[in-house]
C-alpha positions as CSV (number, residue, x, y, z in Angstrom):
1,M,78.9,180.9,15.6
2,T,79.8,182.5,18.9
3,A,80.7,180.6,22.1
4,E,77.4,181.9,23.7
5,M,75.4,180.4,20.7
6,N,77.2,177.1,21.1
7,Q,76.1,177.1,24.9
8,D,72.5,177.9,23.9
9,N,72.4,175.0,21.5
10,V,73.4,172.4,24.0
11,K,70.4,170.4,25.2
12,I,69.5,169.5,28.9
13,E,70.9,166.2,29.7
14,M,68.1,163.8,30.3
15,P,68.5,161.6,33.4
16,E,68.4,157.8,33.2
17,Q,64.7,156.8,33.3
18,E,65.5,153.5,34.8
19,Q,64.3,153.5,38.5
20,M,66.5,152.6,41.4
21,E,66.0,148.8,42.2
22,M,64.5,148.2,45.7
23,P,64.8,144.5,46.3
24,G,64.3,145.0,50.2
25,V,61.0,146.8,49.5
26,E,59.8,144.1,47.1
27,E,60.5,141.3,49.5
28,L,58.8,143.1,52.3
29,L,55.8,143.6,50.0
30,K,55.6,140.0,49.1
31,I,55.6,139.3,53.1
32,L,53.0,141.6,53.7
33,I,50.8,140.3,50.9
34,D,51.3,136.6,52.3
35,L,50.4,137.6,55.7
36,N,47.2,139.4,54.6
37,M,48.6,142.6,55.9
38,S,46.7,144.7,53.4
39,Q,46.7,148.1,55.2
40,S,50.6,148.1,55.5
41,Q,51.2,146.8,52.0
42,Q,49.0,149.4,50.6
43,S,50.7,152.2,52.6
44,V,54.2,151.1,51.3
45,S,52.7,150.7,47.8
46,L,51.0,154.3,47.9
47,L,54.5,155.7,49.0
48,M,56.2,154.0,46.0
49,N,53.6,155.4,43.6
50,Y,54.0,159.0,44.9
51,M,57.7,158.7,44.3
52,N,57.1,157.1,40.9
53,D,54.7,160.0,39.8
54,V,57.5,162.5,40.8
55,E,60.1,160.9,38.6
56,E,57.8,160.3,35.5
57,N,56.9,164.0,35.5
58,F,60.6,164.9,35.5
59,F,60.9,163.6,32.0
60,S,57.9,165.3,30.3
61,V,59.0,168.5,32.0
62,L,62.7,168.4,30.9
63,Q,61.5,167.8,27.4
64,E,59.5,171.0,27.5
65,L,62.6,172.8,29.1
66,D,64.6,171.2,26.3
67,A,62.3,172.8,23.7
68,V,62.5,176.1,25.5
69,K,66.4,175.9,25.1
70,E,66.1,175.2,21.3
71,Q,63.7,178.3,20.9
72,L,66.2,180.5,22.7
73,A,69.0,179.3,20.5
74,N,66.9,180.3,17.3
75,I,66.6,183.8,18.5
76,Q,68.7,186.4,16.5
77,N,71.5,187.5,18.7
78,T,71.3,191.1,18.7
79,P,72.1,193.9,21.0
80,Q,68.4,194.2,22.0
81,T,67.8,190.5,22.5
82,K,71.1,189.5,24.1
83,E,70.1,190.3,27.7
84,T,66.7,188.5,27.2
85,R,68.2,185.5,25.8
86,H,70.8,185.3,28.7
87,T,68.2,185.8,31.4
88,L,65.7,183.1,30.1
89,S,68.7,180.7,29.3
90,E,69.9,181.2,32.9
91,M,66.4,180.6,34.3
92,A,66.2,177.4,32.1
93,G,69.4,176.1,33.5
94,Q,68.3,176.9,37.3
95,M,65.1,175.0,36.5
96,G,67.3,171.9,35.3
97,A,69.2,172.1,38.3
98,R,66.2,172.1,40.7
99,L,64.8,169.1,38.7
100,T,68.0,167.1,39.2
101,S,68.1,168.2,42.8
102,L,64.5,166.9,43.3
103,Q,65.4,163.6,41.5
104,E,68.3,163.1,43.7
105,Q,66.0,163.8,46.9
106,M,63.7,161.0,45.6
107,N,66.6,158.6,45.2
108,G,67.7,159.4,48.7
109,Y,64.1,158.5,49.9
110,R,64.2,155.2,47.8
111,Q,67.6,154.3,49.3
112,A,66.7,154.9,52.8
113,L,63.3,153.4,52.4
114,N,65.0,150.1,50.9
115,E,67.5,149.9,53.6
116,K,64.9,150.0,56.4
117,A,62.8,147.4,54.5
118,T,65.6,145.2,54.3
119,Q,66.3,145.5,58.1
120,L,62.5,144.9,58.7
121,V,62.5,141.7,56.5
122,Q,65.7,140.3,58.5
123,N,63.8,141.2,61.7
124,F,60.9,139.3,60.6
125,K,62.9,136.2,59.8
126,E,64.7,136.5,63.1
127,R,61.8,137.4,65.4
128,G,58.6,136.4,63.4
129,F,55.2,138.3,63.2
130,E,56.2,140.5,66.3
131,A,58.7,142.4,64.0
132,L,55.8,143.6,61.8
133,N,53.8,145.2,64.6
134,N,54.5,148.8,63.2
135,V,55.6,148.5,59.6
136,C,54.7,152.0,58.4
137,G,56.3,153.6,61.8
138,F,59.7,151.5,61.2
139,L,59.7,152.6,57.5
140,G,59.0,156.2,58.3
141,I,56.5,156.3,55.6
142,K,54.5,159.5,57.1
143,D,57.6,161.4,57.5
144,I,58.8,160.7,53.9
145,M,55.5,161.9,52.7
146,A,55.5,165.0,54.8
147,Q,59.1,165.9,53.5
148,M,58.0,165.3,49.8
149,K,54.9,167.6,50.3
150,E,57.3,170.5,51.8
151,S,59.7,170.0,49.1
152,L,57.0,170.2,46.3
153,L,55.3,173.1,47.9
154,I,58.7,174.9,47.7
155,H,59.2,173.9,44.1
156,A,55.8,175.2,43.2
157,E,56.6,178.6,44.7
158,H,60.0,178.7,42.6
159,M,58.0,177.9,39.4
160,Q,55.7,180.6,40.2
161,A,58.5,183.2,40.7
162,S,60.1,182.1,37.5
163,M,56.9,182.7,35.6
164,D,56.5,186.2,37.2
165,K,60.1,187.0,36.2
166,I,59.2,185.9,32.6
167,D,56.1,188.2,32.7
168,K,58.3,191.0,33.8
169,V,60.9,190.6,31.1
170,S,58.0,190.4,28.5
171,Q,56.3,193.5,30.0
172,E,59.6,195.4,29.8
173,L,60.1,194.5,26.2
174,R,56.7,195.5,25.3
175,E,57.1,198.7,26.9
176,A,60.6,199.6,25.4
177,S,59.1,198.5,21.9
178,T,56.0,200.7,22.3
179,H,58.2,203.6,23.6
180,A,60.3,203.6,20.6
181,K,57.4,203.5,18.3
182,N,55.7,206.4,20.2
183,V,59.0,208.5,19.7
184,G,58.5,208.2,16.0
185,R,54.6,208.9,16.1
186,A,55.3,212.1,18.3
187,M,57.7,213.4,15.8
188,T,54.7,213.2,13.2
189,G,52.1,214.4,15.4
190,K,50.6,211.1,15.9
191,E,48.7,209.8,18.9
192,A,50.8,207.6,21.2
193,L,50.2,203.9,21.3
194,E,49.4,202.1,24.6
195,V,51.6,199.0,25.8
196,P,49.8,195.9,24.4
197,E,48.9,193.0,26.6
198,G,51.0,189.9,26.4
199,K,49.7,187.2,24.0
200,E,48.7,183.8,25.5
201,S,50.1,182.1,22.5
202,G,53.2,184.2,22.1
203,F,56.9,183.5,22.6
204,F,57.0,184.4,26.2
205,H,53.9,182.1,26.8
206,Q,55.9,179.2,25.4
207,M,58.7,180.0,27.6
208,K,56.4,179.5,30.6
209,R,55.1,176.3,29.6
210,P,57.6,174.1,31.5
211,Y,57.3,176.2,34.8
212,Q,53.5,176.0,34.7
213,S,53.5,172.3,34.0
214,M,55.9,171.7,37.1
215,K,54.0,174.1,39.1
216,N,50.6,172.3,38.3
217,F,52.1,168.8,39.0
218,C,53.5,170.1,42.2
219,E,50.4,171.5,43.5
220,K,48.4,168.3,42.4
221,Q,50.9,165.9,44.1
222,T,50.8,167.9,47.0
223,E,47.1,167.4,47.6
224,K,47.5,163.8,47.2
225,L,50.2,163.9,49.8
226,E,48.1,165.5,52.2
227,K,45.3,162.8,51.7
228,G,48.0,160.3,52.3
229,I,49.3,161.8,55.3
230,A,45.7,162.2,56.8
231,H,45.1,158.4,55.9
232,M,48.4,157.6,57.8
233,E,47.3,159.7,60.9
234,H,43.9,157.9,60.9
235,M,45.5,154.5,60.8
236,E,47.8,155.4,63.7
237,Q,44.8,156.5,65.7
238,T,42.9,153.4,65.1
239,A,45.9,151.2,65.9
240,D,46.4,153.3,69.2
241,R,42.8,152.7,70.1
242,S,43.0,149.0,69.2
243,T,46.2,148.6,71.4
244,Q,44.4,150.4,74.2
245,K,41.5,148.2,73.9
246,R,43.5,145.1,74.0
247,I,45.4,146.4,77.2
248,E,42.0,147.1,78.9
249,Q,40.8,143.6,77.9
250,K,43.6,141.9,79.1
251,S,43.5,143.8,82.4
252,E,39.9,143.0,82.6
253,D,40.7,139.2,81.9
254,K,43.0,139.2,85.0
255,K,40.4,140.2,87.4
256,P,38.3,137.2,89.0
257,S,34.6,137.2,87.8
258,I,31.9,136.7,90.2
259,M,31.3,133.2,89.4
260,E,35.0,132.5,89.9
261,K,34.7,134.2,93.3
262,L,31.7,132.1,94.2
263,Q,33.4,128.9,93.0
264,D,36.5,129.6,95.1
265,L,34.2,130.3,98.0
266,K,32.3,127.2,97.6
267,G,35.6,125.3,97.3
268,K,36.7,126.6,100.7
269,Q,33.5,125.8,102.5
270,E,33.5,122.2,101.2
271,S,37.2,121.9,102.4
272,Q,36.1,123.2,105.8
273,A,33.3,120.8,106.0
274,K,35.5,117.7,105.2
275,A,38.0,118.9,107.7
276,T,35.5,119.2,110.6
277,P,34.5,115.6,111.1
278,M,38.1,114.5,110.9
279,A,39.0,116.9,113.7
280,E,36.1,115.6,115.8
281,K,37.2,112.0,115.2
282,V,40.8,112.9,116.4
283,K,39.4,114.6,119.4
284,T,37.1,111.4,120.4
285,Q,40.0,109.2,120.1
286,E,42.1,111.5,122.4
287,N,39.3,111.4,125.1
288,A,39.0,107.5,124.9
289,L,42.8,107.4,125.7
């Protein structure tokens, strides 16, 4: 067995399926639940679910990719197939690297989120309820969602580019095979064959499966993230209107009402009425002297 065959038989290393522990986030969620802060709690949980979905999808796609590697290893190593095997094996390796990079990105989001949640819990213990005025903003939940969306869109584009490349390789092989057959047919005076269409259940269709699966997931998850971001923006606008309303109400509360003005005027008049007899009495006493 050649060194190339040995390389093709190596399976893609599956990452650990255990998710990163996030004690800071868990403690924060408990506090939010205890304080009935359902909107903030749901937003944090929603982001966690998005990240969990991405990581869970890794494993199913990597399994499909591993199956592709096995199929490539079973192709007979001939001068005609050597280049195709090399191209498809290289693409499978690149996809594995992309998935690993995306997983590392998710771990980075988790670590940053847990650190901020830990700090927010500490702020709450030191300052009380005031520290939880803007949980989502402090944690940067909307920003993480936006970054995830952008990353998944880029991965979906790469998956489509890979499938286009596989289709091109398949087309070239069919054309080469048809050309070889037509040379023989021409020598015998037979009509030339047309290049056949690619089969939906053929070898190259199987090669495209992990790329199609990943692309479908990225597009579906992107739609979810768009809705999540829209929800966060709606919450921010609602919070801004609520804050503005409280400020306006506080300002109105500081202005004296008409009743308060009347009471104040009445009090001044009564004070003057009491002061007048006393002044007259003092004046009478002075005159008597």
